[in-house]
mmCIF file as gemmi writes it, N, C-alpha and C atoms, coordinates in Angstrom:
data_model
loop_
_atom_site.group_PDB
_atom_site.id
_atom_site.type_symbol
_atom_site.label_atom_id
_atom_site.label_alt_id
_atom_site.label_comp_id
_atom_site.label_asym_id
_atom_site.label_entity_id
_atom_site.label_seq_id
_atom_site.pdbx_PDB_ins_code
_atom_site.Cartn_x
_atom_site.Cartn_y
_atom_site.Cartn_z
_atom_site.occupancy
_atom_site.B_iso_or_equiv
_atom_site.pdbx_formal_charge
_atom_site.auth_seq_id
_atom_site.auth_asym_id
_atom_site.pdbx_PDB_model_num
ATOM 1 N N . MET Axp A 1 ? 162.644 68.032 142.981 1 0 ? 1 A 1
ATOM 2 C CA . MET Axp A 1 ? 163.642 66.733 142.221 1 0 ? 1 A 1
ATOM 3 C C . MET Axp A 1 ? 163.258 65.752 142.155 1 0 ? 1 A 1
ATOM 4 N N . ASN Axp A 2 ? 163.408 65.131 141.443 1 0 ? 2 A 1
ATOM 5 C CA . ASN Axp A 2 ? 162.502 63.427 141.905 1 0 ? 2 A 1
ATOM 6 C C . ASN Axp A 2 ? 163.366 62.249 142.568 1 0 ? 2 A 1
ATOM 7 N N . ILE Axp A 3 ? 162.623 61.583 142.164 1 0 ? 3 A 1
ATOM 8 C CA . ILE Axp A 3 ? 163.368 60.44 143.53 1 0 ? 3 A 1
ATOM 9 C C . ILE Axp A 3 ? 164.575 60.167 143.15 1 0 ? 3 A 1
ATOM 10 N N . LYS Axp A 4 ? 164.588 59.323 142.668 1 0 ? 4 A 1
ATOM 11 C CA . LYS Axp A 4 ? 165.655 59.196 141.099 1 0 ? 4 A 1
ATOM 12 C C . LYS Axp A 4 ? 167.047 60.084 142.142 1 0 ? 4 A 1
ATOM 13 N N . GLU Axp A 5 ? 167.141 60.76 141.434 1 0 ? 5 A 1
ATOM 14 C CA . GLU Axp A 5 ? 167.768 62.665 142.148 1 0 ? 5 A 1
ATOM 15 C C . GLU Axp A 5 ? 168.132 62.651 143.543 1 0 ? 5 A 1
ATOM 16 N N . GLU Axp A 6 ? 167.163 62.368 143.816 1 0 ? 6 A 1
ATOM 17 C CA . GLU Axp A 6 ? 166.546 62.164 145.16 1 0 ? 6 A 1
ATOM 18 C C . GLU Axp A 6 ? 168.501 61.127 146.614 1 0 ? 6 A 1
ATOM 19 N N . THR Axp A 7 ? 168.012 59.894 146.07 1 0 ? 7 A 1
ATOM 20 C CA . THR Axp A 7 ? 168.906 59.211 146.505 1 0 ? 7 A 1
ATOM 21 C C . THR Axp A 7 ? 169.473 58.921 146.133 1 0 ? 7 A 1
ATOM 22 N N . ILE Axp A 8 ? 170.425 59.902 144.605 1 0 ? 8 A 1
ATOM 23 C CA . ILE Axp A 8 ? 171.028 59.863 144.344 1 0 ? 8 A 1
ATOM 24 C C . ILE Axp A 8 ? 172.207 60.965 145.257 1 0 ? 8 A 1
ATOM 25 N N . LYS Axp A 9 ? 172.372 61.903 145.291 1 0 ? 9 A 1
ATOM 26 C CA . LYS Axp A 9 ? 172.447 63.368 146.639 1 0 ? 9 A 1
ATOM 27 C C . LYS Axp A 9 ? 172.212 62.653 147.868 1 0 ? 9 A 1
ATOM 28 N N . LEU Axp A 10 ? 172.075 62.161 148.482 1 0 ? 10 A 1
ATOM 29 C CA . LEU Axp A 10 ? 171.649 60.863 149.711 1 0 ? 10 A 1
ATOM 30 C C . LEU Axp A 10 ? 172.59 60.461 149.521 1 0 ? 10 A 1
ATOM 31 N N . LYS Axp A 11 ? 173.361 59.311 148.345 1 0 ? 11 A 1
ATOM 32 C CA . LYS Axp A 11 ? 174.422 58.03 148.17 1 0 ? 11 A 1
ATOM 33 C C . LYS Axp A 11 ? 175.703 59.386 148.524 1 0 ? 11 A 1
ATOM 34 N N . LYS Axp A 12 ? 175.54 59.678 148.06 1 0 ? 12 A 1
ATOM 35 C CA . LYS Axp A 12 ? 176.938 60.994 147.488 1 0 ? 12 A 1
ATOM 36 C C . LYS Axp A 12 ? 176.649 61.626 149.256 1 0 ? 12 A 1
ATOM 37 N N . ASP Axp A 13 ? 176.393 62.215 149.922 1 0 ? 13 A 1
ATOM 38 C CA . ASP Axp A 13 ? 176.237 62.282 150.68 1 0 ? 13 A 1
ATOM 39 C C . ASP Axp A 13 ? 176.65 61.673 151.617 1 0 ? 13 A 1
ATOM 40 N N . LEU Axp A 14 ? 176.46 60.482 151.393 1 0 ? 14 A 1
ATOM 41 C CA . LEU Axp A 14 ? 176.907 59.36 152.695 1 0 ? 14 A 1
ATOM 42 C C . LEU Axp A 14 ? 178.006 58.775 152.559 1 0 ? 14 A 1
ATOM 43 N N . ALA Axp A 15 ? 178.212 58.567 151.271 1 0 ? 15 A 1
ATOM 44 C CA . ALA Axp A 15 ? 179.726 58.434 150.765 1 0 ? 15 A 1
ATOM 45 C C . ALA Axp A 15 ? 181.415 58.642 150.964 1 0 ? 15 A 1
ATOM 46 N N . ILE Axp A 16 ? 180.899 60.355 151.397 1 0 ? 16 A 1
ATOM 47 C CA . ILE Axp A 16 ? 181.211 61.449 152.273 1 0 ? 16 A 1
ATOM 48 C C . ILE Axp A 16 ? 181.879 61.903 153.461 1 0 ? 16 A 1
ATOM 49 N N . LEU Axp A 17 ? 180.347 61.159 154.411 1 0 ? 17 A 1
ATOM 50 C CA . LEU Axp A 17 ? 180.681 61.336 155.678 1 0 ? 17 A 1
ATOM 51 C C . LEU Axp A 17 ? 181.089 60.023 155.79 1 0 ? 17 A 1
ATOM 52 N N . ARG Axp A 18 ? 181.273 59.124 154.581 1 0 ? 18 A 1
ATOM 53 C CA . ARG Axp A 18 ? 181.911 57.739 155.385 1 0 ? 18 A 1
ATOM 54 C C . ARG Axp A 18 ? 183.457 57.416 155.276 1 0 ? 18 A 1
ATOM 55 N N . MET Axp A 19 ? 183.361 58.693 153.733 1 0 ? 19 A 1
ATOM 56 C CA . MET Axp A 19 ? 185.238 58.738 154.019 1 0 ? 19 A 1
ATOM 57 C C . MET Axp A 19 ? 185.437 59.519 155.128 1 0 ? 19 A 1
ATOM 58 N N . ASN Axp A 20 ? 184.784 60.706 155.76 1 0 ? 20 A 1
ATOM 59 C CA . ASN Axp A 20 ? 185.359 61.156 156.389 1 0 ? 20 A 1
ATOM 60 C C . ASN Axp A 20 ? 185.627 61.014 157.441 1 0 ? 20 A 1
ATOM 61 N N . ARG Axp A 21 ? 184.995 59.938 158.595 1 0 ? 21 A 1
ATOM 62 C CA . ARG Axp A 21 ? 184.676 58.79 159.347 1 0 ? 21 A 1
ATOM 63 C C . ARG Axp A 21 ? 186.432 58.433 159.681 1 0 ? 21 A 1
ATOM 64 N N . ILE Axp A 22 ? 186.54 57.57 157.676 1 0 ? 22 A 1
ATOM 65 C CA . ILE Axp A 22 ? 187.928 56.904 157.785 1 0 ? 22 A 1
ATOM 66 C C . ILE Axp A 22 ? 188.937 57.3 157.394 1 0 ? 22 A 1
ATOM 67 N N . THR Axp A 23 ? 188.811 58.896 157.181 1 0 ? 23 A 1
ATOM 68 C CA . THR Axp A 23 ? 190.208 59.594 157.225 1 0 ? 23 A 1
ATOM 69 C C . THR Axp A 23 ? 189.935 60.551 158.871 1 0 ? 23 A 1
ATOM 70 N N . GLN Axp A 24 ? 189.095 60.22 159.708 1 0 ? 24 A 1
ATOM 71 C CA . GLN Axp A 24 ? 188.299 60.917 161.294 1 0 ? 24 A 1
ATOM 72 C C . GLN Axp A 24 ? 189.251 61.756 161.019 1 0 ? 24 A 1
ATOM 73 N N . GLN Axp A 25 ? 188.41 62.235 160.2 1 0 ? 25 A 1
ATOM 74 C CA . GLN Axp A 25 ? 188.109 63.653 160.348 1 0 ? 25 A 1
ATOM 75 C C . GLN Axp A 25 ? 185.739 64.061 160.917 1 0 ? 25 A 1
ATOM 76 N N . LYS Axp A 26 ? 185.997 64.702 161.51 1 0 ? 26 A 1
ATOM 77 C CA . LYS Axp A 26 ? 183.748 65.289 161.988 1 0 ? 26 A 1
ATOM 78 C C . LYS Axp A 26 ? 183.341 64.63 162.108 1 0 ? 26 A 1
ATOM 79 N N . ASN Axp A 27 ? 184.186 63.219 162.583 1 0 ? 27 A 1
ATOM 80 C CA . ASN Axp A 27 ? 183.087 61.871 163.161 1 0 ? 27 A 1
ATOM 81 C C . ASN Axp A 27 ? 181.047 62.416 163.206 1 0 ? 27 A 1
ATOM 82 N N . GLU Axp A 28 ? 181.072 62.064 162.507 1 0 ? 28 A 1
ATOM 83 C CA . GLU Axp A 28 ? 179.432 62.554 162.297 1 0 ? 28 A 1
ATOM 84 C C . GLU Axp A 28 ? 178.076 61.707 162.61 1 0 ? 28 A 1
ATOM 85 N N . ARG Axp A 29 ? 177.896 60.194 162.576 1 0 ? 29 A 1
ATOM 86 C CA . ARG Axp A 29 ? 177.807 58.878 163.098 1 0 ? 29 A 1
ATOM 87 C C . ARG Axp A 29 ? 176.453 59.203 162.692 1 0 ? 29 A 1
ATOM 88 N N . HIS Axp A 30 ? 175.995 60.016 164.13 1 0 ? 30 A 1
ATOM 89 C CA . HIS Axp A 30 ? 174.642 60.241 163.806 1 0 ? 30 A 1
ATOM 90 C C . HIS Axp A 30 ? 173.609 60.456 162.245 1 0 ? 30 A 1
ATOM 91 N N . LYS Axp A 31 ? 174.567 61.499 161.139 1 0 ? 31 A 1
ATOM 92 C CA . LYS Axp A 31 ? 174.188 61.358 159.953 1 0 ? 31 A 1
ATOM 93 C C . LYS Axp A 31 ? 174.417 60.734 159.101 1 0 ? 31 A 1
ATOM 94 N N . ILE Axp A 32 ? 175.262 59.768 159.521 1 0 ? 32 A 1
ATOM 95 C CA . ILE Axp A 32 ? 175.165 58.311 158.049 1 0 ? 32 A 1
ATOM 96 C C . ILE Axp A 32 ? 174.457 57.357 158.954 1 0 ? 32 A 1
ATOM 97 N N . LYS Axp A 33 ? 173.363 56.782 160.523 1 0 ? 33 A 1
ATOM 98 C CA . LYS Axp A 33 ? 171.945 56.773 160.376 1 0 ? 33 A 1
ATOM 99 C C . LYS Axp A 33 ? 171.093 57.313 159.832 1 0 ? 33 A 1
ATOM 100 N N . GLN Axp A 34 ? 170.395 58.995 160.06 1 0 ? 34 A 1
ATOM 101 C CA . GLN Axp A 34 ? 169.854 59.963 159.412 1 0 ? 34 A 1
ATOM 102 C C . GLN Axp A 34 ? 170.024 59.424 157.845 1 0 ? 34 A 1
ATOM 103 N N . ILE Axp A 35 ? 171.054 59.903 157.381 1 0 ? 35 A 1
ATOM 104 C CA . ILE Axp A 35 ? 170.41 59.974 155.515 1 0 ? 35 A 1
ATOM 105 C C . ILE Axp A 35 ? 170.075 57.854 155.445 1 0 ? 35 A 1
ATOM 106 N N . GLN Axp A 36 ? 171.045 57.01 155.966 1 0 ? 36 A 1
ATOM 107 C CA . GLN Axp A 36 ? 170.487 55.494 155.633 1 0 ? 36 A 1
ATOM 108 C C . GLN Axp A 36 ? 168.721 56.022 155.727 1 0 ? 36 A 1
ATOM 109 N N . HIS Axp A 37 ? 168.336 55.919 156.44 1 0 ? 37 A 1
ATOM 110 C CA . HIS Axp A 37 ? 166.91 56.423 157.29 1 0 ? 37 A 1
ATOM 111 C C . HIS Axp A 37 ? 165.662 56.887 156.425 1 0 ? 37 A 1
ATOM 112 N N . LYS Axp A 38 ? 166.696 57.962 155.865 1 0 ? 38 A 1
ATOM 113 C CA . LYS Axp A 38 ? 166.083 58.488 154.803 1 0 ? 38 A 1
ATOM 114 C C . LYS Axp A 38 ? 165.76 58.399 153.69 1 0 ? 38 A 1
ATOM 115 N N . ILE Axp A 39 ? 167.053 56.91 152.919 1 0 ? 39 A 1
ATOM 116 C CA . ILE Axp A 39 ? 166.963 56.969 152.084 1 0 ? 39 A 1
ATOM 117 C C . ILE Axp A 39 ? 166.342 55.667 151.59 1 0 ? 39 A 1
ATOM 118 N N . SER Axp A 40 ? 166.369 54.273 153.032 1 0 ? 40 A 1
ATOM 119 C CA . SER Axp A 40 ? 165.314 53.298 152.932 1 0 ? 40 A 1
ATOM 120 C C . SER Axp A 40 ? 164.295 54.162 152.679 1 0 ? 40 A 1
ATOM 121 N N . GLN Axp A 41 ? 163.545 54.971 153.752 1 0 ? 41 A 1
ATOM 122 C CA . GLN Axp A 41 ? 161.407 55.553 152.997 1 0 ? 41 A 1
ATOM 123 C C . GLN Axp A 41 ? 162.057 55.763 151.531 1 0 ? 41 A 1
ATOM 124 N N . ILE Axp A 42 ? 162.892 56.906 150.741 1 0 ? 42 A 1
ATOM 125 C CA . ILE Axp A 42 ? 162.21 56.641 149.717 1 0 ? 42 A 1
ATOM 126 C C . ILE Axp A 42 ? 161.982 55.562 149.408 1 0 ? 42 A 1
ATOM 127 N N . LEU Axp A 43 ? 162.769 54.826 148.857 1 0 ? 43 A 1
ATOM 128 C CA . LEU Axp A 43 ? 163.092 53.836 148.14 1 0 ? 43 A 1
ATOM 129 C C . LEU Axp A 43 ? 162.13 53.098 149.01 1 0 ? 43 A 1
ATOM 130 N N . ASN Axp A 44 ? 160.734 52.876 149.536 1 0 ? 44 A 1
ATOM 131 C CA . ASN Axp A 44 ? 160.32 51.78 150.031 1 0 ? 44 A 1
ATOM 132 C C . ASN Axp A 44 ? 158.916 52.373 149.473 1 0 ? 44 A 1
ATOM 133 N N . ILE Axp A 45 ? 159.037 54.015 150.109 1 0 ? 45 A 1
ATOM 134 C CA . ILE Axp A 45 ? 157.829 54.56 148.675 1 0 ? 45 A 1
ATOM 135 C C . ILE Axp A 45 ? 157.601 54.334 147.85 1 0 ? 45 A 1
ATOM 136 N N . SER Axp A 46 ? 158.453 54.712 146.712 1 0 ? 46 A 1
ATOM 137 C CA . SER Axp A 46 ? 158.786 54.383 145.838 1 0 ? 46 A 1
ATOM 138 C C . SER Axp A 46 ? 158.365 52.981 145.458 1 0 ? 46 A 1
ATOM 139 N N . TYR Axp A 47 ? 159.045 51.692 145.497 1 0 ? 47 A 1
ATOM 140 C CA . TYR Axp A 47 ? 158.396 51.022 145.747 1 0 ? 47 A 1
ATOM 141 C C . TYR Axp A 47 ? 156.754 50.388 145.247 1 0 ? 47 A 1
ATOM 142 N N . ASN Axp A 48 ? 156.123 51.712 146.252 1 0 ? 48 A 1
ATOM 143 C CA . ASN Axp A 48 ? 154.913 51.246 147.028 1 0 ? 48 A 1
ATOM 144 C C . ASN Axp A 48 ? 154.705 51.93 146.069 1 0 ? 48 A 1
ATOM 145 N N . LYS Axp A 49 ? 154.916 52.81 145.908 1 0 ? 49 A 1
ATOM 146 C CA . LYS Axp A 49 ? 153.433 52.832 144.478 1 0 ? 49 A 1
ATOM 147 C C . LYS Axp A 49 ? 153.901 52.659 143.546 1 0 ? 49 A 1
ATOM 148 N N . ASN Axp A 50 ? 155.168 51.97 143.142 1 0 ? 50 A 1
ATOM 149 C CA . ASN Axp A 50 ? 155.153 50.969 141.688 1 0 ? 50 A 1
ATOM 150 C C . ASN Axp A 50 ? 154.284 50.151 141.534 1 0 ? 50 A 1
ATOM 151 N N . ASN Axp A 51 ? 153.682 49.874 142.692 1 0 ? 51 A 1
ATOM 152 C CA . ASN Axp A 51 ? 152.96 48.433 143.341 1 0 ? 51 A 1
ATOM 153 C C . ASN Axp A 51 ? 151.13 48.684 142.792 1 0 ? 51 A 1
Protein backbone atom coordinates (compact mmCIF):
# COMPACT_ATOMS: atom_id res chain seq x y z
CA MET A 1 0.00 0.00 0.00
CA ASN A 2 1.44 3.38 -0.93
CA ILE A 3 1.42 6.54 1.14
CA LYS A 4 -1.56 8.13 -0.61
CA GLU A 5 -3.76 5.05 -0.18
CA GLU A 6 -2.73 4.72 3.47
CA THR A 7 -3.61 8.34 4.30
CA ILE A 8 -6.97 8.05 2.53
CA LYS A 9 -7.79 4.90 4.51
CA LEU A 10 -6.80 6.53 7.79
CA LYS A 11 -8.82 9.67 7.02
CA LYS A 12 -11.89 7.53 6.32
CA ASP A 13 -11.40 5.72 9.63
CA LEU A 14 -11.04 9.08 11.36
CA ALA A 15 -14.26 10.36 9.80
CA ILE A 16 -16.13 7.24 10.94
CA LEU A 17 -14.84 7.63 14.50
CA ARG A 18 -15.84 11.29 14.55
CA MET A 19 -19.33 10.45 13.30
CA ASN A 20 -19.63 7.80 16.02
CA ARG A 21 -18.62 10.38 18.62
CA ILE A 22 -21.18 12.88 17.34
CA THR A 23 -23.97 10.29 17.39
CA GLN A 24 -22.78 9.11 20.82
CA GLN A 25 -21.99 5.58 19.67
CA LYS A 26 -18.99 3.63 20.96
CA ASN A 27 -16.82 6.57 21.96
CA GLU A 28 -13.13 5.73 21.33
CA ARG A 29 -11.33 9.02 21.81
CA HIS A 30 -7.91 7.41 22.09
CA LYS A 31 -8.23 5.95 18.59
CA ILE A 32 -8.95 9.40 17.14
CA LYS A 33 -5.69 10.72 18.62
CA GLN A 34 -3.76 7.66 17.41
CA ILE A 35 -5.02 7.98 13.85
CA GLN A 36 -4.30 11.72 13.75
CA HIS A 37 -0.77 11.04 14.95
CA LYS A 38 -0.24 8.28 12.39
CA ILE A 39 -1.48 10.52 9.53
CA SER A 40 0.90 13.30 10.57
CA GLN A 41 3.81 10.83 10.76
CA ILE A 42 3.10 9.46 7.29
CA LEU A 43 2.76 12.91 5.76
CA ASN A 44 5.90 14.13 7.50
CA ILE A 45 7.91 11.20 6.14
CA SER A 46 6.56 11.72 2.63
CA TYR A 47 7.39 15.45 2.68
CA ASN A 48 10.91 14.73 3.92
CA LYS A 49 11.49 12.14 1.18
CA ASN A 50 10.51 14.66 -1.50
CA ASN A 51 12.98 17.28 -0.26
